[in-house]
mmCIF file of the N, C-alpha and C atoms, coordinates in Angstrom:
data_MODEL
# 
_entry.id   MODEL 
# 
loop_
_atom_site.group_PDB 
_atom_site.id 
_atom_site.type_symbol 
_atom_site.label_atom_id 
_atom_site.label_alt_id 
_atom_site.label_comp_id 
_atom_site.label_asym_id 
_atom_site.label_entity_id 
_atom_site.label_seq_id 
_atom_site.pdbx_PDB_ins_code 
_atom_site.Cartn_x 
_atom_site.Cartn_y 
_atom_site.Cartn_z 
_atom_site.occupancy 
_atom_site.B_iso_or_equiv 
_atom_site.pdbx_formal_charge 
_atom_site.auth_seq_id 
_atom_site.auth_comp_id 
_atom_site.auth_asym_id 
_atom_site.auth_atom_id 
_atom_site.pdbx_PDB_model_num 
ATOM 1   N N  . MET A 1 1  ? -9.992  -11.873 -13.695 1.00 0.00 ? 1  MET A N  1 
ATOM 2   C CA . MET A 1 1  ? -9.051  -12.467 -12.762 1.00 0.00 ? 1  MET A CA 1 
ATOM 3   C C  . MET A 1 1  ? -8.494  -11.361 -11.861 1.00 0.00 ? 1  MET A C  1 
ATOM 4   N N  . PRO A 1 2  ? -8.527  -11.566 -10.551 1.00 0.00 ? 2  PRO A N  1 
ATOM 5   C CA . PRO A 1 2  ? -7.990  -10.550 -9.633  1.00 0.00 ? 2  PRO A CA 1 
ATOM 6   C C  . PRO A 1 2  ? -6.486  -10.356 -9.811  1.00 0.00 ? 2  PRO A C  1 
ATOM 7   N N  . ILE A 1 3  ? -6.055  -9.149  -9.546  1.00 0.00 ? 3  ILE A N  1 
ATOM 8   C CA . ILE A 1 3  ? -4.638  -8.778  -9.605  1.00 0.00 ? 3  ILE A CA 1 
ATOM 9   C C  . ILE A 1 3  ? -4.167  -8.500  -8.178  1.00 0.00 ? 3  ILE A C  1 
ATOM 10  N N  . HIS A 1 4  ? -3.031  -9.065  -7.811  1.00 0.00 ? 4  HIS A N  1 
ATOM 11  C CA . HIS A 1 4  ? -2.425  -8.827  -6.503  1.00 0.00 ? 4  HIS A CA 1 
ATOM 12  C C  . HIS A 1 4  ? -1.179  -7.981  -6.697  1.00 0.00 ? 4  HIS A C  1 
ATOM 13  N N  . ALA A 1 5  ? -1.009  -6.993  -5.861  1.00 0.00 ? 5  ALA A N  1 
ATOM 14  C CA . ALA A 1 5  ? 0.184   -6.151  -5.890  1.00 0.00 ? 5  ALA A CA 1 
ATOM 15  C C  . ALA A 1 5  ? 0.879   -6.233  -4.533  1.00 0.00 ? 5  ALA A C  1 
ATOM 16  N N  . PHE A 1 6  ? 2.178   -6.439  -4.559  1.00 0.00 ? 6  PHE A N  1 
ATOM 17  C CA . PHE A 1 6  ? 2.997   -6.465  -3.360  1.00 0.00 ? 6  PHE A CA 1 
ATOM 18  C C  . PHE A 1 6  ? 4.063   -5.389  -3.524  1.00 0.00 ? 6  PHE A C  1 
ATOM 19  N N  . VAL A 1 7  ? 4.122   -4.468  -2.572  1.00 0.00 ? 7  VAL A N  1 
ATOM 20  C CA . VAL A 1 7  ? 5.085   -3.371  -2.669  1.00 0.00 ? 7  VAL A CA 1 
ATOM 21  C C  . VAL A 1 7  ? 5.884   -3.312  -1.370  1.00 0.00 ? 7  VAL A C  1 
ATOM 22  N N  . ARG A 1 8  ? 7.191   -3.174  -1.505  1.00 0.00 ? 8  ARG A N  1 
ATOM 23  C CA . ARG A 1 8  ? 8.098   -3.091  -0.352  1.00 0.00 ? 8  ARG A CA 1 
ATOM 24  C C  . ARG A 1 8  ? 8.556   -1.648  -0.200  1.00 0.00 ? 8  ARG A C  1 
ATOM 25  N N  . PHE A 1 9  ? 8.566   -1.171  1.047   1.00 0.00 ? 9  PHE A N  1 
ATOM 26  C CA . PHE A 1 9  ? 9.004   0.192   1.357   1.00 0.00 ? 9  PHE A CA 1 
ATOM 27  C C  . PHE A 1 9  ? 10.083  0.131   2.424   1.00 0.00 ? 9  PHE A C  1 
ATOM 28  N N  . GLU A 1 10 ? 11.169  0.862   2.210   1.00 0.00 ? 10 GLU A N  1 
ATOM 29  C CA . GLU A 1 10 ? 12.237  0.972   3.201   1.00 0.00 ? 10 GLU A CA 1 
ATOM 30  C C  . GLU A 1 10 ? 12.433  2.446   3.526   1.00 0.00 ? 10 GLU A C  1 
ATOM 31  N N  . PRO A 1 11 ? 12.213  2.829   4.777   1.00 0.00 ? 11 PRO A N  1 
ATOM 32  C CA . PRO A 1 11 ? 12.348  4.250   5.132   1.00 0.00 ? 11 PRO A CA 1 
ATOM 33  C C  . PRO A 1 11 ? 13.805  4.684   5.171   1.00 0.00 ? 11 PRO A C  1 
ATOM 34  N N  . GLN A 1 12 ? 13.992  5.969   4.986   1.00 0.00 ? 12 GLN A N  1 
ATOM 35  C CA . GLN A 1 12 ? 15.311  6.550   5.187   1.00 0.00 ? 12 GLN A CA 1 
ATOM 36  C C  . GLN A 1 12 ? 15.614  6.478   6.682   1.00 0.00 ? 12 GLN A C  1 
ATOM 37  N N  . PRO A 1 13 ? 16.886  6.468   7.055   1.00 0.00 ? 13 PRO A N  1 
ATOM 38  C CA . PRO A 1 13 ? 17.239  6.394   8.471   1.00 0.00 ? 13 PRO A CA 1 
ATOM 39  C C  . PRO A 1 13 ? 16.505  7.465   9.296   1.00 0.00 ? 13 PRO A C  1 
ATOM 40  N N  . GLY A 1 14 ? 15.899  7.023   10.398  1.00 0.00 ? 14 GLY A N  1 
ATOM 41  C CA . GLY A 1 14 ? 15.197  7.930   11.292  1.00 0.00 ? 14 GLY A CA 1 
ATOM 42  C C  . GLY A 1 14 ? 13.805  8.321   10.836  1.00 0.00 ? 14 GLY A C  1 
ATOM 43  N N  . LYS A 1 15 ? 13.327  7.775   9.722   1.00 0.00 ? 15 LYS A N  1 
ATOM 44  C CA . LYS A 1 15 ? 12.032  8.165   9.162   1.00 0.00 ? 15 LYS A CA 1 
ATOM 45  C C  . LYS A 1 15 ? 10.996  7.031   9.226   1.00 0.00 ? 15 LYS A C  1 
ATOM 46  N N  . GLN A 1 16 ? 11.262  5.993   10.048  1.00 0.00 ? 16 GLN A N  1 
ATOM 47  C CA . GLN A 1 16 ? 10.368  4.840   10.101  1.00 0.00 ? 16 GLN A CA 1 
ATOM 48  C C  . GLN A 1 16 ? 8.946   5.228   10.506  1.00 0.00 ? 16 GLN A C  1 
ATOM 49  N N  . GLN A 1 17 ? 8.794   5.987   11.567  1.00 0.00 ? 17 GLN A N  1 
ATOM 50  C CA . GLN A 1 17 ? 7.467   6.363   12.043  1.00 0.00 ? 17 GLN A CA 1 
ATOM 51  C C  . GLN A 1 17 ? 6.748   7.241   11.016  1.00 0.00 ? 17 GLN A C  1 
ATOM 52  N N  . GLU A 1 18 ? 7.474   8.152   10.414  1.00 0.00 ? 18 GLU A N  1 
ATOM 53  C CA . GLU A 1 18 ? 6.880   9.031   9.401   1.00 0.00 ? 18 GLU A CA 1 
ATOM 54  C C  . GLU A 1 18 ? 6.364   8.216   8.211   1.00 0.00 ? 18 GLU A C  1 
ATOM 55  N N  . LEU A 1 19 ? 7.164   7.257   7.754   1.00 0.00 ? 19 LEU A N  1 
ATOM 56  C CA . LEU A 1 19 ? 6.733   6.416   6.639   1.00 0.00 ? 19 LEU A CA 1 
ATOM 57  C C  . LEU A 1 19 ? 5.520   5.585   7.033   1.00 0.00 ? 19 LEU A C  1 
ATOM 58  N N  . ARG A 1 20 ? 5.544   4.984   8.221   1.00 0.00 ? 20 ARG A N  1 
ATOM 59  C CA . ARG A 1 20 ? 4.409   4.185   8.691   1.00 0.00 ? 20 ARG A CA 1 
ATOM 60  C C  . ARG A 1 20 ? 3.128   5.018   8.669   1.00 0.00 ? 20 ARG A C  1 
ATOM 61  N N  . GLU A 1 21 ? 3.196   6.238   9.188   1.00 0.00 ? 21 GLU A N  1 
ATOM 62  C CA . GLU A 1 21 ? 2.017   7.101   9.233   1.00 0.00 ? 21 GLU A CA 1 
ATOM 63  C C  . GLU A 1 21 ? 1.525   7.459   7.835   1.00 0.00 ? 21 GLU A C  1 
ATOM 64  N N  . GLU A 1 22 ? 2.443   7.750   6.924   1.00 0.00 ? 22 GLU A N  1 
ATOM 65  C CA . GLU A 1 22 ? 2.052   8.082   5.546   1.00 0.00 ? 22 GLU A CA 1 
ATOM 66  C C  . GLU A 1 22 ? 1.399   6.883   4.862   1.00 0.00 ? 22 GLU A C  1 
ATOM 67  N N  . LEU A 1 23 ? 1.956   5.699   5.054   1.00 0.00 ? 23 LEU A N  1 
ATOM 68  C CA . LEU A 1 23 ? 1.375   4.506   4.446   1.00 0.00 ? 23 LEU A CA 1 
ATOM 69  C C  . LEU A 1 23 ? -0.002  4.209   5.034   1.00 0.00 ? 23 LEU A C  1 
ATOM 70  N N  . GLU A 1 24 ? -0.158  4.392   6.342   1.00 0.00 ? 24 GLU A N  1 
ATOM 71  C CA . GLU A 1 24 ? -1.467  4.169   6.967   1.00 0.00 ? 24 GLU A CA 1 
ATOM 72  C C  . GLU A 1 24 ? -2.521  5.123   6.407   1.00 0.00 ? 24 GLU A C  1 
ATOM 73  N N  . LEU A 1 25 ? -2.110  6.344   6.072   1.00 0.00 ? 25 LEU A N  1 
ATOM 74  C CA . LEU A 1 25 ? -3.051  7.314   5.508   1.00 0.00 ? 25 LEU A CA 1 
ATOM 75  C C  . LEU A 1 25 ? -3.558  6.896   4.123   1.00 0.00 ? 25 LEU A C  1 
ATOM 76  N N  . LEU A 1 26 ? -2.820  6.059   3.432   1.00 0.00 ? 26 LEU A N  1 
ATOM 77  C CA . LEU A 1 26 ? -3.222  5.615   2.101   1.00 0.00 ? 26 LEU A CA 1 
ATOM 78  C C  . LEU A 1 26 ? -4.280  4.511   2.120   1.00 0.00 ? 26 LEU A C  1 
ATOM 79  N N  . LEU A 1 27 ? -4.396  3.808   3.228   1.00 0.00 ? 27 LEU A N  1 
ATOM 80  C CA . LEU A 1 27 ? -5.238  2.612   3.249   1.00 0.00 ? 27 LEU A CA 1 
ATOM 81  C C  . LEU A 1 27 ? -6.713  2.891   2.991   1.00 0.00 ? 27 LEU A C  1 
ATOM 82  N N  . GLU A 1 28 ? -7.330  3.758   3.762   1.00 0.00 ? 28 GLU A N  1 
ATOM 83  C CA . GLU A 1 28 ? -8.770  3.995   3.609   1.00 0.00 ? 28 GLU A CA 1 
ATOM 84  C C  . GLU A 1 28 ? -9.125  4.596   2.246   1.00 0.00 ? 28 GLU A C  1 
ATOM 85  N N  . PRO A 1 29 ? -8.422  5.630   1.776   1.00 0.00 ? 29 PRO A N  1 
ATOM 86  C CA . PRO A 1 29 ? -8.752  6.140   0.435   1.00 0.00 ? 29 PRO A CA 1 
ATOM 87  C C  . PRO A 1 29 ? -8.587  5.080   -0.655  1.00 0.00 ? 29 PRO A C  1 
ATOM 88  N N  . THR A 1 30 ? -7.599  4.229   -0.509  1.00 0.00 ? 30 THR A N  1 
ATOM 89  C CA . THR A 1 30 ? -7.391  3.176   -1.503  1.00 0.00 ? 30 THR A CA 1 
ATOM 90  C C  . THR A 1 30 ? -8.516  2.160   -1.440  1.00 0.00 ? 30 THR A C  1 
ATOM 91  N N  . ARG A 1 31 ? -8.947  1.808   -0.238  1.00 0.00 ? 31 ARG A N  1 
ATOM 92  C CA . ARG A 1 31 ? -10.078 0.875   -0.103  1.00 0.00 ? 31 ARG A CA 1 
ATOM 93  C C  . ARG A 1 31 ? -11.336 1.417   -0.776  1.00 0.00 ? 31 ARG A C  1 
ATOM 94  N N  . ALA A 1 32 ? -11.457 2.732   -0.830  1.00 0.00 ? 32 ALA A N  1 
ATOM 95  C CA . ALA A 1 32 ? -12.631 3.360   -1.442  1.00 0.00 ? 32 ALA A CA 1 
ATOM 96  C C  . ALA A 1 32 ? -12.526 3.436   -2.965  1.00 0.00 ? 32 ALA A C  1 
ATOM 97  N N  . GLU A 1 33 ? -11.367 3.153   -3.519  1.00 0.00 ? 33 GLU A N  1 
ATOM 98  C CA . GLU A 1 33 ? -11.182 3.197   -4.967  1.00 0.00 ? 33 GLU A CA 1 
ATOM 99  C C  . GLU A 1 33 ? -12.006 2.092   -5.630  1.00 0.00 ? 33 GLU A C  1 
ATOM 100 N N  . PRO A 1 34 ? -12.622 2.404   -6.774  1.00 0.00 ? 34 PRO A N  1 
ATOM 101 C CA . PRO A 1 34 ? -13.362 1.358   -7.494  1.00 0.00 ? 34 PRO A CA 1 
ATOM 102 C C  . PRO A 1 34 ? -12.432 0.199   -7.852  1.00 0.00 ? 34 PRO A C  1 
ATOM 103 N N  . GLY A 1 35 ? -12.871 -0.990  -7.579  1.00 0.00 ? 35 GLY A N  1 
ATOM 104 C CA . GLY A 1 35 ? -12.108 -2.181  -7.931  1.00 0.00 ? 35 GLY A CA 1 
ATOM 105 C C  . GLY A 1 35 ? -11.160 -2.684  -6.871  1.00 0.00 ? 35 GLY A C  1 
ATOM 106 N N  . CYS A 1 36 ? -10.973 -1.925  -5.796  1.00 0.00 ? 36 CYS A N  1 
ATOM 107 C CA . CYS A 1 36 ? -10.090 -2.395  -4.724  1.00 0.00 ? 36 CYS A CA 1 
ATOM 108 C C  . CYS A 1 36 ? -10.858 -3.403  -3.866  1.00 0.00 ? 36 CYS A C  1 
ATOM 109 N N  . MET A 1 37 ? -10.368 -4.616  -3.822  1.00 0.00 ? 37 MET A N  1 
ATOM 110 C CA . MET A 1 37 ? -11.009 -5.657  -3.032  1.00 0.00 ? 37 MET A CA 1 
ATOM 111 C C  . MET A 1 37 ? -10.475 -5.657  -1.594  1.00 0.00 ? 37 MET A C  1 
ATOM 112 N N  . ARG A 1 38 ? -9.175  -5.366  -1.461  1.00 0.00 ? 38 ARG A N  1 
ATOM 113 C CA . ARG A 1 38 ? -8.572  -5.290  -0.121  1.00 0.00 ? 38 ARG A CA 1 
ATOM 114 C C  . ARG A 1 38 ? -7.181  -4.697  -0.234  1.00 0.00 ? 38 ARG A C  1 
ATOM 115 N N  . ILE A 1 39 ? -6.739  -4.103  0.867   1.00 0.00 ? 39 ILE A N  1 
ATOM 116 C CA . ILE A 1 39 ? -5.375  -3.583  0.957   1.00 0.00 ? 39 ILE A CA 1 
ATOM 117 C C  . ILE A 1 39 ? -4.953  -3.655  2.420   1.00 0.00 ? 39 ILE A C  1 
ATOM 118 N N  . HIS A 1 40 ? -3.735  -4.102  2.657   1.00 0.00 ? 40 HIS A N  1 
ATOM 119 C CA . HIS A 1 40 ? -3.229  -4.246  4.019   1.00 0.00 ? 40 HIS A CA 1 
ATOM 120 C C  . HIS A 1 40 ? -1.783  -3.769  4.081   1.00 0.00 ? 40 HIS A C  1 
ATOM 121 N N  . LEU A 1 41 ? -1.414  -3.225  5.219   1.00 0.00 ? 41 LEU A N  1 
ATOM 122 C CA . LEU A 1 41 ? -0.048  -2.791  5.493   1.00 0.00 ? 41 LEU A CA 1 
ATOM 123 C C  . LEU A 1 41 ? 0.571   -3.761  6.483   1.00 0.00 ? 41 LEU A C  1 
ATOM 124 N N  . TYR A 1 42 ? 1.774   -4.205  6.189   1.00 0.00 ? 42 TYR A N  1 
ATOM 125 C CA . TYR A 1 42 ? 2.502   -5.122  7.057   1.00 0.00 ? 42 TYR A CA 1 
ATOM 126 C C  . TYR A 1 42 ? 3.867   -4.542  7.368   1.00 0.00 ? 42 TYR A C  1 
ATOM 127 N N  . GLU A 1 43 ? 4.365   -4.890  8.552   1.00 0.00 ? 43 GLU A N  1 
ATOM 128 C CA . GLU A 1 43 ? 5.723   -4.508  8.949   1.00 0.00 ? 43 GLU A CA 1 
ATOM 129 C C  . GLU A 1 43 ? 6.558   -5.775  9.028   1.00 0.00 ? 43 GLU A C  1 
ATOM 130 N N  . GLY A 1 44 ? 7.773   -5.721  8.499   1.00 0.00 ? 44 GLY A N  1 
ATOM 131 C CA . GLY A 1 44 ? 8.637   -6.895  8.494   1.00 0.00 ? 44 GLY A CA 1 
ATOM 132 C C  . GLY A 1 44 ? 8.898   -7.415  9.901   1.00 0.00 ? 44 GLY A C  1 
ATOM 133 N N  . LEU A 1 45 ? 8.863   -8.733  10.065  1.00 0.00 ? 45 LEU A N  1 
ATOM 134 C CA . LEU A 1 45 ? 9.162   -9.350  11.361  1.00 0.00 ? 45 LEU A CA 1 
ATOM 135 C C  . LEU A 1 45 ? 10.660  -9.427  11.607  1.00 0.00 ? 45 LEU A C  1 
ATOM 136 N N  . ARG A 1 46 ? 11.388  -9.821  10.593  1.00 0.00 ? 46 ARG A N  1 
ATOM 137 C CA . ARG A 1 46 ? 12.848  -9.942  10.734  1.00 0.00 ? 46 ARG A CA 1 
ATOM 138 C C  . ARG A 1 46 ? 13.532  -8.604  10.595  1.00 0.00 ? 46 ARG A C  1 
ATOM 139 N N  . ASP A 1 47 ? 12.912  -7.722  9.842   1.00 0.00 ? 47 ASP A N  1 
ATOM 140 C CA . ASP A 1 47 ? 13.473  -6.390  9.634   1.00 0.00 ? 47 ASP A CA 1 
ATOM 141 C C  . ASP A 1 47 ? 12.361  -5.375  9.862   1.00 0.00 ? 47 ASP A C  1 
ATOM 142 N N  . PRO A 1 48 ? 12.214  -4.890  11.095  1.00 0.00 ? 48 PRO A N  1 
ATOM 143 C CA . PRO A 1 48 ? 11.105  -3.982  11.393  1.00 0.00 ? 48 PRO A CA 1 
ATOM 144 C C  . PRO A 1 48 ? 11.221  -2.620  10.717  1.00 0.00 ? 48 PRO A C  1 
ATOM 145 N N  . LEU A 1 49 ? 12.282  -2.395  9.978   1.00 0.00 ? 49 LEU A N  1 
ATOM 146 C CA . LEU A 1 49 ? 12.419  -1.145  9.231   1.00 0.00 ? 49 LEU A CA 1 
ATOM 147 C C  . LEU A 1 49 ? 11.915  -1.283  7.804   1.00 0.00 ? 49 LEU A C  1 
ATOM 148 N N  . VAL A 1 50 ? 11.214  -2.376  7.523   1.00 0.00 ? 50 VAL A N  1 
ATOM 149 C CA . VAL A 1 50 ? 10.678  -2.607  6.190   1.00 0.00 ? 50 VAL A CA 1 
ATOM 150 C C  . VAL A 1 50 ? 9.165   -2.752  6.302   1.00 0.00 ? 50 VAL A C  1 
ATOM 151 N N  . PHE A 1 51 ? 8.452   -2.107  5.384   1.00 0.00 ? 51 PHE A N  1 
ATOM 152 C CA . PHE A 1 51 ? 6.999   -2.195  5.327   1.00 0.00 ? 51 PHE A CA 1 
ATOM 153 C C  . PHE A 1 51 ? 6.599   -2.794  3.990   1.00 0.00 ? 51 PHE A C  1 
ATOM 154 N N  . TYR A 1 52 ? 5.459   -3.467  4.001   1.00 0.00 ? 52 TYR A N  1 
ATOM 155 C CA . TYR A 1 52 ? 4.918   -4.064  2.785   1.00 0.00 ? 52 TYR A CA 1 
ATOM 156 C C  . TYR A 1 52 ? 3.447   -3.695  2.669   1.00 0.00 ? 52 TYR A C  1 
ATOM 157 N N  . ILE A 1 53 ? 3.013   -3.433  1.459   1.00 0.00 ? 53 ILE A N  1 
ATOM 158 C CA . ILE A 1 53 ? 1.587   -3.277  1.190   1.00 0.00 ? 53 ILE A CA 1 
ATOM 159 C C  . ILE A 1 53 ? 1.196   -4.384  0.228   1.00 0.00 ? 53 ILE A C  1 
ATOM 160 N N  . HIS A 1 54 ? 0.115   -5.085  0.583   1.00 0.00 ? 54 HIS A N  1 
ATOM 161 C CA . HIS A 1 54 ? -0.482  -6.079  -0.304  1.00 0.00 ? 54 HIS A CA 1 
ATOM 162 C C  . HIS A 1 54 ? -1.869  -5.575  -0.648  1.00 0.00 ? 54 HIS A C  1 
ATOM 163 N N  . SER A 1 55 ? -2.154  -5.483  -1.934  1.00 0.00 ? 55 SER A N  1 
ATOM 164 C CA . SER A 1 55 ? -3.491  -5.075  -2.359  1.00 0.00 ? 55 SER A CA 1 
ATOM 165 C C  . SER A 1 55 ? -4.008  -6.066  -3.389  1.00 0.00 ? 55 SER A C  1 
ATOM 166 N N  . GLU A 1 56 ? -5.336  -6.184  -3.431  1.00 0.00 ? 56 GLU A N  1 
ATOM 167 C CA . GLU A 1 56 ? -5.998  -7.057  -4.403  1.00 0.00 ? 56 GLU A CA 1 
ATOM 168 C C  . GLU A 1 56 ? -7.046  -6.240  -5.134  1.00 0.00 ? 56 GLU A C  1 
ATOM 169 N N  . TRP A 1 57 ? -7.039  -6.371  -6.459  1.00 0.00 ? 57 TRP A N  1 
ATOM 170 C CA . TRP A 1 57 ? -7.911  -5.589  -7.326  1.00 0.00 ? 57 TRP A CA 1 
ATOM 171 C C  . TRP A 1 57 ? -8.718  -6.516  -8.218  1.00 0.00 ? 57 TRP A C  1 
ATOM 172 N N  . VAL A 1 58 ? -9.899  -6.054  -8.625  1.00 0.00 ? 58 VAL A N  1 
ATOM 173 C CA . VAL A 1 58 ? -10.775 -6.905  -9.436  1.00 0.00 ? 58 VAL A CA 1 
ATOM 174 C C  . VAL A 1 58 ? -10.156 -7.250  -10.785 1.00 0.00 ? 58 VAL A C  1 
ATOM 175 N N  . ASP A 1 59 ? -9.358  -6.352  -11.355 1.00 0.00 ? 59 ASP A N  1 
ATOM 176 C CA . ASP A 1 59 ? -8.687  -6.622  -12.618 1.00 0.00 ? 59 ASP A CA 1 
ATOM 177 C C  . ASP A 1 59 ? -7.521  -5.646  -12.781 1.00 0.00 ? 59 ASP A C  1 
ATOM 178 N N  . GLU A 1 60 ? -6.776  -5.807  -13.852 1.00 0.00 ? 60 GLU A N  1 
ATOM 179 C CA . GLU A 1 60 ? -5.591  -4.977  -14.060 1.00 0.00 ? 60 GLU A CA 1 
ATOM 180 C C  . GLU A 1 60 ? -5.946  -3.501  -14.215 1.00 0.00 ? 60 GLU A C  1 
ATOM 181 N N  . ALA A 1 61 ? -7.020  -3.200  -14.920 1.00 0.00 ? 61 ALA A N  1 
ATOM 182 C CA . ALA A 1 61 ? -7.420  -1.804  -15.118 1.00 0.00 ? 61 ALA A CA 1 
ATOM 183 C C  . ALA A 1 61 ? -7.705  -1.125  -13.783 1.00 0.00 ? 61 ALA A C  1 
ATOM 184 N N  . ALA A 1 62 ? -8.338  -1.832  -12.864 1.00 0.00 ? 62 ALA A N  1 
ATOM 185 C CA . ALA A 1 62 ? -8.658  -1.243  -11.555 1.00 0.00 ? 62 ALA A CA 1 
ATOM 186 C C  . ALA A 1 62 ? -7.398  -1.002  -10.736 1.00 0.00 ? 62 ALA A C  1 
ATOM 187 N N  . SER A 1 63 ? -6.340  -1.763  -10.995 1.00 0.00 ? 63 SER A N  1 
ATOM 188 C CA . SER A 1 63 ? -5.116  -1.631  -10.194 1.00 0.00 ? 63 SER A CA 1 
ATOM 189 C C  . SER A 1 63 ? -4.256  -0.445  -10.606 1.00 0.00 ? 63 SER A C  1 
ATOM 190 N N  . MET A 1 64 ? -4.604  0.219   -11.691 1.00 0.00 ? 64 MET A N  1 
ATOM 191 C CA . MET A 1 64 ? -3.815  1.358   -12.169 1.00 0.00 ? 64 MET A CA 1 
ATOM 192 C C  . MET A 1 64 ? -4.077  2.587   -11.305 1.00 0.00 ? 64 MET A C  1 
ATOM 193 N N  . PRO A 1 65 ? -3.045  3.409   -11.060 1.00 0.00 ? 65 PRO A N  1 
ATOM 194 C CA . PRO A 1 65 ? -3.242  4.621   -10.243 1.00 0.00 ? 65 PRO A CA 1 
ATOM 195 C C  . PRO A 1 65 ? -4.291  5.554   -10.860 1.00 0.00 ? 65 PRO A C  1 
ATOM 196 N N  . THR A 1 66 ? -5.037  6.188   -9.992  1.00 0.00 ? 66 THR A N  1 
ATOM 197 C CA . THR A 1 66 ? -6.046  7.163   -10.425 1.00 0.00 ? 66 THR A CA 1 
ATOM 198 C C  . THR A 1 66 ? -5.556  8.565   -10.066 1.00 0.00 ? 66 THR A C  1 
ATOM 199 N N  . PRO A 1 67 ? -6.205  9.601   -10.596 1.00 0.00 ? 67 PRO A N  1 
ATOM 200 C CA . PRO A 1 67 ? -5.782  10.982  -10.258 1.00 0.00 ? 67 PRO A CA 1 
ATOM 201 C C  . PRO A 1 67 ? -5.828  11.275  -8.764  1.00 0.00 ? 67 PRO A C  1 
ATOM 202 N N  . SER A 1 68 ? -6.631  10.535  -8.009  1.00 0.00 ? 68 SER A N  1 
ATOM 203 C CA . SER A 1 68 ? -6.719  10.803  -6.572  1.00 0.00 ? 68 SER A CA 1 
ATOM 204 C C  . SER A 1 68 ? -5.531  10.253  -5.804  1.00 0.00 ? 68 SER A C  1 
ATOM 205 N N  . CYS A 1 69 ? -4.695  9.436   -6.446  1.00 0.00 ? 69 CYS A N  1 
ATOM 206 C CA . CYS A 1 69 ? -3.511  8.891   -5.788  1.00 0.00 ? 69 CYS A CA 1 
ATOM 207 C C  . CYS A 1 69 ? -2.483  9.988   -5.583  1.00 0.00 ? 69 CYS A C  1 
ATOM 208 N N  . ARG A 1 70 ? -1.888  9.984   -4.396  1.00 0.00 ? 70 ARG A N  1 
ATOM 209 C CA . ARG A 1 70 ? -0.819  10.942  -4.111  1.00 0.00 ? 70 ARG A CA 1 
ATOM 210 C C  . ARG A 1 70 ? 0.489   10.370  -4.600  1.00 0.00 ? 70 ARG A C  1 
ATOM 211 N N  . THR A 1 71 ? 1.339   11.227  -5.120  1.00 0.00 ? 71 THR A N  1 
ATOM 212 C CA . THR A 1 71 ? 2.658   10.753  -5.557  1.00 0.00 ? 71 THR A CA 1 
ATOM 213 C C  . THR A 1 71 ? 3.724   11.322  -4.679  1.00 0.00 ? 71 THR A C  1 
# 
């Protein structure tokens, strides 16, 4: 059964562009991870200072962070 993850990010004041760029850098490497079916970055419509990532994984084990993930 696929696993869906929804994560909300709120930048510190004045750091919106920096956060957006960092989150965008995560997309392609994450798509290359085994078991990643899709991942997308969204920006809030009502609150443009909020970002969301939605990812879908083949199973729970695939959704776990790997050593290649940046912290």
